[in-house]
LODREN-878370 format. One record per residue: x, y, z of N, C-alpha, C in turn; residue in one letter; residue number from 1. Coordinates in steps of 0.2 Angstrom, whole numbers, plus 2048, in hexadecimal, padded with zeros to 3 digits. Layout:
// residues N
- X:Y:Z:X:Y:Z:X:Y:Z:A:NUM
...
// end
This chain:
// residues 346
- A37:32E:FE0:A3C:333:FDD:A42:32F:FDC:M:1
- A45:32F:FD6:A4B:32C:FD4:A51:330:FD6:S:2
- A56:32C:FD9:A5C:330:FDA:A62:32C:FD6:H:3
- A67:330:FD5:A6D:32D:FD1:A6F:326:FD3:P:4
- A6F:325:FD9:A71:31E:FDB:A6C:319:FDC:N:5
- A66:31A:FD9:A60:316:FD9:A5E:315:FD2:Q:6
- A5B:30F:FD1:A58:30E:FCA:A52:312:FC9:P:7
- A50:314:FC3:A4A:317:FC1:A45:312:FC1:I:8
- A40:313:FC5:A3A:30E:FC6:A36:30F:FC0:R:9
- A35:30A:FBB:A32:30B:FB5:A2C:307:FB4:T:10
- A27:30A:FB0:A21:306:FAE:A20:307:FA7:A:11
- A1F:302:FA3:A1E:302:F9C:A17:301:F9A:I:12
- A14:306:F96:A0D:305:F94:A0D:303:F8D:I:13
- A0B:2FD:F8C:A0B:2FA:F85:A11:2F5:F84:G:14
- A0F:2EF:F84:A14:2EA:F83:A14:2E6:F7D:Y:15
- A13:2E9:F77:A13:2E6:F71:A1A:2E5:F6F:G:16
- A1B:2E4:F68:A22:2E3:F65:A27:2E9:F67:G:17
- A25:2EF:F66:A29:2F4:F68:A2A:2F5:F6F:S:18
- A25:2F5:F73:A25:2F5:F7A:A2A:2F0:F7D:G:19
- A2A:2EA:F7A:A2F:2E5:F7D:A36:2E6:F7A:K:20
- A37:2E6:F73:A3D:2E6:F70:A41:2ED:F71:L:21
- A3E:2F2:F70:A41:2F9:F70:A42:2FC:F77:S:22
- A3E:2F9:F7C:A3E:2FC:F82:A3F:2F7:F88:H:23
- A3B:2F2:F89:A3B:2EE:F8F:A42:2EA:F8E:A:24
- A43:2E7:F88:A49:2E3:F88:A50:2E7:F89:D:25
- A4F:2EE:F87:A55:2F2:F88:A56:2F4:F8F:I:26
- A50:2F6:F92:A51:2F8:F99:A53:2F3:F9E:L:27
- A51:2ED:F9C:A53:2E7:FA0:A5A:2E6:FA1:S:28
- A5E:2E9:F9C:A65:2E8:F9C:A69:2EE:F9F:Q:29
- A65:2F3:FA1:A68:2FA:FA4:A67:2FA:FAB:L:30
- A6C:2FB:FAF:A6C:2FC:FB6:A68:302:FB9:P:31
- A68:307:FB4:A65:30D:FB6:A5D:30D:FB7:E:32
- A5A:307:FB4:A53:307:FB4:A51:300:FB8:F:33
- A4B:300:FBB:A48:2FA:FBE:A41:2FA:FBB:E:34
- A3F:2F5:FB7:A38:2F4:FB4:A34:2F2:FBA:I:35
- A2F:2F6:FBC:A2B:2F3:FC2:A24:2F1:FBF:R:36
- A22:2F3:FB9:A1B:2F2:FB7:A1A:2F2:FB0:A:37
- A16:2EF:FAD:A14:2EF:FA6:A0C:2F0:FA6:V:38
- A0A:2F4:FA2:A02:2F5:FA1:A01:2F3:F99:C:39
- 9FC:2EF:F98:9FA:2ED:F92:9F3:2EB:F92:D:40
- 9EF:2ED:F8D:9E8:2EA:F8C:9E7:2E3:F8B:L:41
- 9EC:2E0:F88:9EC:2D9:F87:9EE:2D4:F8C:S:42
- 9EA:2D0:F8E:9EC:2CB:F93:9F2:2C7:F91:R:43
- 9F2:2C5:F8B:9F8:2C1:F89:9FE:2C5:F89:E:44
- 9FE:2CB:F88:A04:2D0:F88:A06:2D1:F90:Q:45
- A01:2D1:F94:A03:2D2:F9B:A06:2CC:F9E:R:46
- A04:2C6:F9C:A07:2BF:F9E:A0E:2BF:F9B:A:47
- A0F:2C1:F95:A16:2C1:F92:A1A:2C6:F96:K:48
- A18:2CB:F98:A1C:2D0:F9C:A1E:2CD:FA3:A:49
- A19:2CA:FA6:A1B:2C7:FAC:A20:2C1:FAC:R:50
- A20:2BD:FA6:A25:2B8:FA5:A2B:2BB:FA3:T:51
- A2B:2C0:F9F:A31:2C3:F9C:A35:2C7:FA2:D:52
- A31:2CB:FA6:A34:2D0:FAA:A33:2CF:FB2:L:53
- A2E:2CB:FB3:A2D:2C9:FBA:A2A:2CF:FBE:G:54
- A26:2D4:FBA:A24:2DA:FBD:A1C:2DA:FBE:C:55
- A1A:2DF:FC2:A12:2DF:FC2:A0F:2E1:FBB:D:56
- A09:2E0:FBA:A06:2E1:FB4:9FF:2E5:FB6:T:57
- 9FD:2E9:FB1:9F6:2EC:FB2:9F3:2EC:FAB:Y:58
- 9EC:2EC:FAC:9E8:2EC:FA6:9E6:2F3:FA3:S:59
- 9E7:2F8:FA7:9E5:2FE:FA5:9E9:304:FA8:N:60
- 9EA:309:FA5:9EF:30F:FA7:9EC:311:FAE:V:61
- 9E6:312:FAF:9E3:315:FB6:9E6:310:FBB:S:62
- 9E5:30A:FBB:9E7:305:FC0:9EF:306:FC1:E:63
- 9F3:307:FBC:9FA:308:FBD:9FB:30E:FC1:L:64
- 9F8:314:FBF:9F9:31A:FC1:9F7:31B:FC9:L:65
- 9F2:317:FCB:9F0:317:FD2:9F6:315:FD6:D:66
- 9FB:312:FD3:A01:310:FD7:A07:314:FD5:Q:67
- A06:31A:FD2:A0B:31E:FCF:A11:320:FD4:S:68
- A10:31F:FDB:A15:321:FDF:A1B:31B:FDF:S:69
- A19:316:FDC:A1E:310:FDB:A22:311:FD5:D:70
- A21:317:FD1:A25:318:FCB:A28:31F:FCA:F:71
- A2D:31F:FC6:A30:325:FC5:A2F:327:FBD:D:72
- A2E:322:FB9:A2E:323:FB2:A29:31E:FAF:L:73
- A25:321:FAA:A20:31D:FA6:A23:31E:F9F:A:74
- A22:318:F9B:A24:318:F94:A1E:316:F90:I:75
- A1C:31A:F8C:A15:319:F88:A17:317:F81:V:76
- A15:310:F80:A17:30D:F7A:A10:30A:F77:V:77
- A0B:30F:F76:A04:30D:F74:A03:310:F6D:T:78
- 9FD:30E:F6B:9FA:311:F65:9FB:319:F65:R:79
- 9FC:31B:F5F:9FD:323:F5F:9F7:327:F61:T:80
- 9F1:325:F60:9EC:329:F62:9EB:329:F6A:D:81
- 9EE:325:F6D:9ED:325:F75:9F3:328:F78:T:82
- 9F8:32B:F75:9FE:32E:F78:9FC:334:F7C:H:83
- 9F8:338:F79:9F7:33F:F7C:9F4:33E:F83:C:84
- 9EE:33A:F84:9EB:339:F8A:9EF:335:F8F:Q:85
- 9F3:330:F8D:9F7:32C:F92:9FD:330:F94:I:86
- A00:334:F90:A05:338:F92:A03:33D:F97:V:87
- 9FE:340:F96:9FB:345:F9B:9FA:342:FA2:Q:88
- 9F6:33C:FA1:9F5:338:FA8:9FB:337:FAB:D:89
- A00:334:FA8:A07:333:FAB:A0A:339:FAE:C:90
- A0A:33E:FAB:A0D:344:FAD:A09:347:FB4:L:91
- A03:347:FB3:9FE:349:FB9:9FF:345:FBF:N:92
- A01:33E:FBE:A02:33A:FC3:A0A:33A:FC6:A:93
- A0D:33F:FC3:A14:340:FC6:A1A:33C:FC3:G:94
- A19:33A:FBD:A1E:336:FBA:A21:339:FB4:L:95
- A28:339:FB3:A2B:33A:FAD:A28:335:FA8:H:96
- A28:337:FA2:A25:333:F9D:A29:333:F96:T:97
- A2A:32D:F94:A2D:32C:F8D:A27:32A:F89:V:98
- A26:32D:F83:A21:32C:F7E:A24:32A:F77:V:99
- A22:324:F75:A25:322:F6E:A22:326:F69:T:100
- A26:326:F63:A24:32A:F5D:A1D:327:F5A:K:101
- A19:32C:F57:A1A:333:F58:A17:335:F5F:P:102
- A1B:33A:F62:A19:33C:F69:A12:33F:F69:W:103
- A10:342:F63:A09:345:F63:A07:345:F5C:A:104
- A00:344:F5B:9FD:344:F54:9FD:34B:F51:M:105
- 9FD:350:F55:9FD:357:F52:9FF:35C:F57:N:106
- 9FF:363:F55:A00:368:F5A:9FC:368:F60:R:107
- 9F5:367:F5F:9F1:368:F65:9F3:363:F6A:N:108
- 9F4:35C:F68:9F6:357:F6D:9FD:359:F70:E:109
- A01:35C:F6C:A08:35E:F6F:A07:363:F74:A:110
- A03:368:F73:A01:36D:F78:9FE:36B:F7E:D:111
- 9FA:366:F7E:9F7:363:F84:9FC:360:F88:L:112
- A00:35C:F85:A05:358:F89:A0A:35D:F8C:M:113
- A0C:362:F88:A11:367:F8B:A0E:36B:F91:L:114
- A08:36C:F90:A04:370:F96:A05:36B:F9C:E:115
- A03:365:F9B:A04:360:FA1:A0B:35F:FA3:A:116
- A10:360:F9F:A17:35F:FA1:A18:365:FA5:Q:117
- A16:36B:FA3:A17:371:FA7:A14:371:FAE:E:118
- A0E:36F:FAE:A0A:36E:FB5:A0E:369:FBA:R:119
- A10:364:FB7:A12:35E:FBB:A1A:35F:FBD:S:120
- A1D:363:FBA:A25:363:FBB:A29:35D:FB9:G:121
- A25:359:FB6:A29:353:FB3:A2B:354:FAC:K:122
- A2E:34F:FA9:A31:350:FA2:A2E:34B:F9E:T:123
- A2C:34D:F98:A2B:349:F92:A31:347:F8E:I:124
- A32:341:F8D:A38:33F:F89:A35:33C:F82:F:125
- A34:340:F7D:A32:33D:F77:A37:338:F74:P:126
- A35:332:F71:A39:32D:F6F:A3B:32F:F68:W:127
- A41:332:F67:A44:334:F61:A4A:331:F5F:M:128
- A4A:32A:F5D:A50:327:F5C:A55:329:F57:P:129
- A52:32D:F52:A57:32F:F4D:A5C:334:F4F:M:130
- A5B:337:F55:A5F:33C:F58:A66:338:F5A:S:131
- A65:332:F5B:A6B:32D:F5D:A6D:329:F57:W:132
- A6B:32A:F52:A6D:326:F4C:A74:327:F4A:S:133
- A78:322:F49:A7F:324:F47:A80:326:F40:P:134
- A7B:325:F3C:A7B:328:F35:A79:32F:F35:E:135
- A74:331:F39:A72:338:F3A:A78:33C:F3D:F:136
- A7B:339:F42:A80:33D:F46:A86:33E:F42:I:137
- A88:339:F3E:A8E:33A:F39:A8D:33F:F34:Q:138
- A87:33F:F31:A85:344:F2C:A85:34B:F2F:V:139
- A83:34C:F35:A83:352:F38:A8A:354:F39:K:140
- A8E:350:F3C:A95:352:F3D:A99:354:F37:E:141
- A97:350:F31:A9B:352:F2B:A98:359:F28:L:142
- A92:35A:F29:A8F:361:F27:A92:366:F2C:I:143
- A92:365:F32:A95:36A:F37:A9C:36C:F36:D:144
- AA0:366:F33:AA7:367:F32:AA8:36C:F2C:A:145
- AA3:36D:F28:AA4:371:F22:AA7:36D:F1C:G:146
- AA6:367:F1C:AA9:363:F17:AA6:363:F10:D:147
- AA0:365:F10:A9C:366:F0A:A9A:36E:F08:I:148
- A9D:372:F0C:A9C:379:F0B:A95:37B:F0E:G:149
- A92:380:F0B:A8B:382:F0D:A86:37E:F0B:E:150
- A82:37B:F0F:A7D:376:F0D:A77:37A:F0A:V:151
- A74:377:F04:A6E:37A:F02:A69:375:F00:F:152
- A6A:36F:F01:A65:36A:F00:A66:364:F05:L:153
- A61:362:F09:A61:35C:F0D:A5B:358:F0B:V:154
- A5D:352:F09:A58:34D:F07:A58:347:F0B:R:155
- A52:344:F0E:A52:33E:F12:A4C:33A:F0F:R:156
- A4E:334:F0D:A49:32F:F0A:A4A:328:F0D:Q:157
- A44:325:F0E:A44:31E:F10:A3F:31B:F0B:I:158
- A41:315:F09:A3D:311:F04:A3C:30A:F07:T:159
- A36:308:F08:A34:301:F09:A2E:2FF:F05:H:160
- A2D:2F8:F04:A28:2F6:F00:A25:2F0:F03:F:161
- A20:2F1:F07:A1C:2EC:F0B:A15:2EF:F0C:W:162
- A10:2EA:F0D:A0A:2EB:F0F:A08:2EA:F16:E:163
- A05:2EE:F1A:A04:2ED:F21:9FC:2EE:F22:R:164
- 9F9:2EB:F27:9F2:2EB:F27:9F0:2EC:F2F:S:165
- 9F5:2EF:F33:9F3:2F0:F3A:9F0:2F7:F3B:D:166
- 9F0:2FA:F41:9ED:300:F43:9F1:306:F3F:W:167
- 9F7:305:F3D:9FB:30A:F3A:9F8:30C:F33:Q:168
- 9F3:308:F31:9EF:30A:F2A:9E9:30E:F2B:T:169
- 9E7:310:F32:9E1:313:F33:9E2:31A:F37:Q:170
- 9E0:31F:F33:9E1:326:F36:9DD:327:F3D:T:171
- 9D8:323:F3E:9D5:324:F45:9D9:322:F4B:K:172
- 9DE:31E:F49:9E3:31C:F4F:9E9:31F:F4E:Y:173
- 9EA:325:F4A:9F0:328:F4A:9F5:325:F45:G:174
- 9F2:320:F40:9F6:31D:F3C:9F9:321:F36:G:175
- 9FC:31E:F31:9FF:322:F2C:A06:323:F2C:G:176
- A0A:323:F27:A11:323:F27:A14:32A:F28:Y:177
- A10:32F:F27:A13:336:F29:A14:336:F31:L:178
- A10:334:F35:A11:334:F3C:A16:32E:F3E:L:179
- A15:328:F3B:A19:322:F3C:A20:323:F3B:N:180
- A22:326:F35:A29:327:F32:A2B:32E:F33:W:181
- A27:333:F34:A28:33A:F33:A2E:33C:F37:G:182
- A2F:33A:F3E:A34:33C:F42:A3B:339:F40:M:183
- A3A:333:F3C:A41:330:F3A:A43:334:F33:H:184
- A3F:337:F30:A40:33A:F29:A40:341:F29:I:185
- A3B:344:F2C:A3B:34C:F2C:A3F:34F:F31:V:186
- A3F:34C:F37:A42:34F:F3D:A4A:350:F3B:Q:187
- A4D:34B:F38:A54:34C:F37:A56:351:F33:P:188
- A52:353:F2E:A53:358:F29:A52:35F:F2D:I:189
- A4D:35F:F32:A4D:365:F36:A53:366:F3A:L:190
- A56:361:F3D:A5B:361:F41:A62:363:F3D:D:191
- A62:361:F37:A68:362:F33:A69:36A:F30:L:192
- A63:36D:F30:A63:374:F2D:A63:379:F33:V:193
- A68:37D:F33:A69:382:F38:A64:388:F37:P:194
- A5E:387:F35:A5A:38D:F34:A53:38A:F34:S:195
- A4E:38E:F36:A47:38C:F37:A43:38A:F31:P:196
- A3F:385:F31:A3B:384:F2B:A35:389:F2B:A:197
- A34:38C:F24:A2F:391:F24:A2A:38F:F1F:I:198
- A2B:38A:F1B:A25:389:F16:A26:381:F14:R:199
- A20:37E:F13:A20:377:F12:A1B:375:F0D:V:200
- A1D:371:F09:A18:36D:F04:A18:366:F06:F:201
- A12:363:F06:A11:35C:F07:A0D:359:F03:G:202
- A0E:352:F01:A0A:34E:EFD:A0A:347:EFF:Q:203
- A04:344:F00:A04:33D:F03:A00:339:EFE:M:204
- A01:332:EFF:9FE:32D:EFB:9FC:327:EFF:Q:205
- 9F7:324:EFD:9F5:31D:F00:9F6:318:EFA:Q:206
- 9FA:313:EFA:9FC:30F:EF4:9FB:308:EF6:T:207
- 9FF:305:EF9:9FF:2FD:EFA:9FB:2FB:F00:V:208
- 9FA:2FF:F05:9F7:2FD:F0C:9EF:2FE:F0B:N:209
- 9EC:2FA:F0F:9E5:2FB:F10:9E4:301:F15:P:210
- 9DD:302:F17:9DC:307:F1C:9DB:30E:F18:G:211
- 9DB:313:F1C:9DA:31A:F19:9E0:31F:F1B:D:212
- 9E6:31C:F1D:9EC:320:F1F:9F1:320:F19:A:213
- 9F5:325:F18:9FA:325:F13:A00:321:F15:E:214
- A03:31E:F0F:A08:31A:F10:A0E:31C:F0C:D:215
- A0E:322:F09:A13:326:F06:A12:32D:F08:N:216
- A18:331:F09:A17:338:F09:A1E:33B:F06:F:217
- A1D:341:F04:A22:345:F01:A21:34D:F04:L:218
- A27:350:F06:A26:357:F08:A2D:35A:F06:S:219
- A2B:361:F04:A31:365:F02:A30:36B:F08:I:220
- A36:36C:F0B:A36:371:F11:A3B:376:F0F:I:221
- A38:37D:F0F:A3D:382:F0E:A3F:385:F15:E:222
- A45:387:F15:A48:38A:F1B:A49:391:F1A:F:223
- A4A:394:F20:A4B:39C:F20:A51:39E:F1C:Q:224
- A56:39A:F1D:A5D:39B:F1A:A5D:399:F12:N:225
- A57:396:F10:A57:394:F08:A58:38D:F07:G:226
- A5B:389:F0C:A5C:382:F0B:A55:37F:F0A:T:227
- A56:37A:F06:A50:375:F04:A50:36F:F07:R:228
- A4B:36C:F0B:A4B:366:F0D:A46:361:F09:G:229
- A47:35B:F08:A43:357:F05:A42:350:F09:I:230
- A3C:34F:F0B:A3B:349:F10:A36:344:F0C:A:231
- A38:33E:F0C:A33:339:F08:A34:332:F0B:E:232
- A2E:32F:F0C:A2D:328:F0D:A29:326:F07:F:233
- A2C:321:F04:A29:31E:EFD:A28:316:EFE:T:234
- A22:314:EFC:A22:30D:EFB:A25:30B:EF4:Q:235
- A2B:309:EF5:A2F:307:EEF:A34:301:EF0:G:236
- A35:2FE:EEB:A3A:2F8:EEB:A41:2FA:EEC:I:237
- A43:2FF:EE9:A49:303:EEA:A49:30A:EEA:E:238
- A4D:30D:EED:A4D:315:EEE:A53:319:EEE:G:239
- A53:31F:EF0:A58:323:EF0:A5C:323:EF6:L:240
- A62:326:EF7:A66:326:EFD:A62:328:F03:P:241
- A63:325:F09:A60:327:F0F:A61:32E:F11:S:242
- A67:331:F10:A69:338:F11:A6C:33A:F0A:F:243
- A6B:340:F08:A6E:343:F03:A6F:34B:F04:M:244
- A75:34D:F06:A76:354:F08:A7A:357:F03:V:245
- A78:35D:EFF:A7C:360:EFA:A7E:367:EFD:Q:246
- A85:368:EFC:A87:36F:EFE:A8B:372:EF9:G:247
- A8E:378:EFA:A91:37B:EF5:A98:378:EF3:T:248
- A9B:374:EF7:AA1:371:EF6:AA1:369:EF6:Q:249
- A9B:366:EF6:A9B:35F:EF6:A94:35C:EF8:G:250
- A94:356:EF8:A8E:352:EFA:A8F:34D:EFF:M:251
- A8A:34B:F03:A8A:345:F07:A84:341:F05:L:252
- A86:33A:F04:A81:335:F02:A82:32F:F06:H:253
- A7C:32D:F09:A7C:328:F0E:A77:322:F0B:S:254
- A79:31C:F0C:A75:316:F0A:A73:312:F10:D:255
- A74:315:F16:A73:312:F1C:A78:30D:F1F:G:256
- A7D:30C:F1A:A83:307:F1C:A89:30B:F1D:E:257
- A8A:310:F18:A90:315:F18:A8E:31B:F15:S:258
- A91:321:F17:A90:327:F15:A96:329:F10:I:259
- A94:32B:F0A:A9A:32E:F06:A9A:335:F05:T:260
- AA0:338:F06:AA1:33F:F06:AA4:340:EFF:L:261
- AA0:344:EFB:AA3:346:EF4:AA5:34D:EF4:L:262
- AAB:34E:EF3:AAE:355:EF4:AAF:357:EED:S:263
- AAD:35E:EEB:AAE:360:EE4:AAD:368:EE5:K:264
- AB2:36B:EE2:AB2:373:EE1:AAE:374:EDA:N:265
- AA8:377:EDA:AA5:378:ED4:AA8:37C:ECF:P:266
- AAD:380:ED2:AB0:385:ECD:AB7:382:ECA:G:267
- AB8:37C:ECC:ABF:379:EC9:ABD:373:EC5:A:268
- AC1:372:EC0:AC1:36C:EBC:AC5:366:EBF:D:269
- AC2:364:EC5:AC6:35F:EC9:AC1:359:ECA:E:270
- AC4:353:ECB:AC0:34D:ECC:ABD:34D:ED3:P:271
- AB7:34A:ED4:AB4:349:EDA:AB8:345:EDF:V:272
- AB9:347:EE5:ABD:343:EEA:AB8:340:EEF:V:273
- AB8:339:EEF:AB3:335:EF3:AB7:332:EF9:R:274
- AB3:333:EFF:AB6:330:F05:AB0:32D:F08:T:275
- AB1:327:F0B:AAC:323:F0D:AAC:322:F15:N:276
- AA7:322:F19:AA6:322:F20:AA1:31C:F22:F:277
- AA4:317:F24:A9F:311:F26:A9B:314:F2C:P:278
- A94:311:F2C:A90:312:F31:A8F:30C:F36:I:279
- A91:30D:F3C:A91:307:F41:A8B:309:F46:T:280
- A88:303:F48:A83:304:F4D:A7C:304:F4A:G:281
- A77:305:F4F:A70:304:F4D:A6E:30A:F49:K:282
- A6C:309:F43:A6A:30F:F3E:A65:314:F41:I:283
- A60:311:F45:A5B:316:F47:A5D:317:F4F:F:284
- A63:316:F51:A65:318:F58:A65:312:F5D:G:285
- A69:312:F61:A6A:30D:F66:A66:30F:F6C:D:286
- A61:30A:F6D:A5C:30C:F73:A5F:30C:F79:E:287
- A65:308:F7A:A68:308:F81:A6B:30F:F82:S:288
- A6E:312:F7D:A71:319:F7E:A6B:31E:F7F:E:289
- A66:31D:F7C:A60:322:F7D:A5E:322:F84:I:290
- A5D:31C:F87:A5B:31B:F8E:A60:31D:F93:Y:291
- A66:31C:F91:A6C:31F:F95:A6B:326:F96:K:292
- A6A:32A:F90:A69:331:F90:A63:333:F94:D:293
- A5D:32F:F93:A57:331:F97:A58:330:F9E:I:294
- A5C:32B:FA0:A5E:32A:FA8:A62:330:FAA:A:295
- A66:333:FA6:A6A:339:FA8:A66:33F:FA9:K:296
- A61:33F:FA4:A5C:345:FA4:A58:345:FAB:G:297
- A55:33F:FAD:A51:33E:FB3:A55:33F:FB9:I:298
- A5B:33C:FB9:A5F:33C:FC0:A63:342:FC1:Q:299
- A66:345:FBB:A6A:34B:FBC:A68:351:FB8:Y:300
- A62:350:FB5:A5F:356:FB1:A63:358:FAB:G:301
- A67:354:FA8:A6B:355:FA2:A66:356:F9C:R:302
- A67:35B:F98:A63:35C:F92:A63:356:F8D:P:303
- A5E:355:F8A:A5E:34F:F85:A5F:352:F7E:M:304
- A62:34E:F7A:A63:351:F73:A5C:351:F6F:R:305
- A57:34D:F71:A50:34E:F6F:A4C:34F:F74:A:306
- A48:355:F74:A44:357:F79:A3D:35A:F76:N:307
- A39:35C:F7B:A32:35E:F78:A32:364:F74:T:308
- A37:369:F75:A37:36E:F70:A39:36C:F69:R:309
- A3E:367:F69:A40:364:F63:A3B:360:F5F:H:310
- A37:35D:F63:A32:358:F61:A2C:35D:F5E:S:311
- A2A:362:F62:A25:367:F60:A26:36A:F59:L:312
- A2C:36C:F58:A2F:36E:F51:A2D:369:F4C:Y:313
- A2F:363:F4D:A2D:35E:F48:A26:35D:F47:G:314
- A22:35D:F4D:A1B:35C:F4C:A18:362:F48:T:315
- A1A:368:F49:A17:36E:F45:A18:36D:F3E:L:316
- A1E:36A:F3C:A20:369:F35:A1C:363:F32:V:317
- A1B:35E:F36:A16:358:F34:A0F:35B:F33:L:318
- A0D:35F:F37:A06:362:F36:A06:366:F30:D:319
- A0B:369:F2E:A0B:36E:F28:A0B:369:F22:A:320
- A0F:364:F22:A0F:35F:F1D:A08:35C:F1B:I:321
- A04:35A:F21:9FD:358:F20:9F9:35D:F1D:R:322
- 9F9:363:F20:9F5:369:F1E:9F6:36A:F17:E:323
- 9FD:36A:F15:9FE:36C:F0E:9FB:367:F09:S:324
- 9FB:360:F0B:9F8:35B:F07:9F1:35C:F06:H:325
- 9ED:35E:F0C:9E6:35E:F0C:9E4:364:F08:L:326
- 9E8:36A:F09:9E6:370:F06:9E9:371:EFF:D:327
- 9ED:36D:EFD:9F1:36D:EF6:9F4:374:EF5:R:328
- 9F8:376:EFA:9FB:37C:EF9:A01:37C:EFF:Q:329
- A06:380:EFE:A0B:381:F03:A09:384:F09:T:330
- A0C:382:F0F:A0A:385:F15:A10:389:F18:V:331
- A0E:38F:F1A:A13:393:F1E:A13:392:F25:D:332
- A19:391:F28:A19:38F:F2F:A1E:393:F33:I:333
- A20:399:F31:A25:39D:F34:A23:39F:F3B:T:334
- A1D:3A1:F3C:A1B:3A3:F43:A1C:39E:F48:A:335
- A1B:398:F46:A1B:392:F4B:A23:390:F4C:D:336
- A26:390:F47:A2D:38D:F48:A32:392:F4A:T:337
- A32:398:F49:A37:39D:F4B:A38:39D:F52:L:338
- A32:39E:F56:A34:39E:F5D:A37:398:F60:P:339
- A34:392:F5D:A37:38B:F60:A3F:38B:F5E:L:340
- A40:38D:F58:A47:38C:F55:A4C:390:F59:F:341
- A49:396:F5B:A4E:39B:F5F:A50:398:F66:S:342
- A4C:393:F68:A4E:391:F6F:A53:38B:F6E:K:343
- A56:38A:F68:A5C:386:F68:A5B:37E:F67:G:344
- A59:37D:F60:A59:376:F5E:A60:374:F5C:F:345
- A65:379:F5A:A6B:377:F57:A71:379:F5B:H:346
// end
């Protein structure tokens, strides 16, 4: 059991690039945590972990969890299709669990993990770095301040142009850009609109990547209050703003480096007033700040800005995007999102 005056005894499951750079390297600098073990299928990665961290290593999760009394927290940074079972096993062993994005492949997996969380009394911390993004936070603050009036359109778009040939191109492993990028693109829209999503249209493409998984997606989300959300990942050399939010008195436009507030009264013949706000910090969130908040959640029970209810809402919408694409029609999701939304995402 971790106490506020003791470091959180931590095991990292998966020591690939993300497990090292976004988790181990960060935790090594934080006194709130003590990395006691790494688990990885690769002998080479285990050797690297011993060199980097000087900790114990395990070749499979079962061996690690046989020593569960030595740990308070497990961090799951493995292939998407393995998350559900590993998270359940960690919770059943009595460990709080961080799970990298996407936390679940679909609603069924999310429900299984939530049931394990309820039984265990431990907490799942879905890795949702966009909730700590300085770009997202500043956009939200400007909206909440009323600077652009009543919002009726929120658009979020990311464009890259590269070919990859790893497991992310295979659906059997939980690959595809809807799951890989969805929580970076769809979730912020859900968080910026103070109304539940009720209808979704989705369309996906496979363009430059091999495999059988999509590498492009587009979604139009209708909210109960009439707001429209547009979420898109596009394989393109150049693209649109990363955020574009239109309201009745102005617009927010972000290119990832600065946010421009364009103020305009549509009923007056006056020029647009432009105000720029620079973005400082890690665009997808500072991992150190995320883990400091996780430590407070474990040691003091403080609520997280990204939690399982929040993540389940996102999963329901991602499911609806995929369903819409497969069925070639819009999908109504009111019955699912209204109860979740009423418990307080905003």
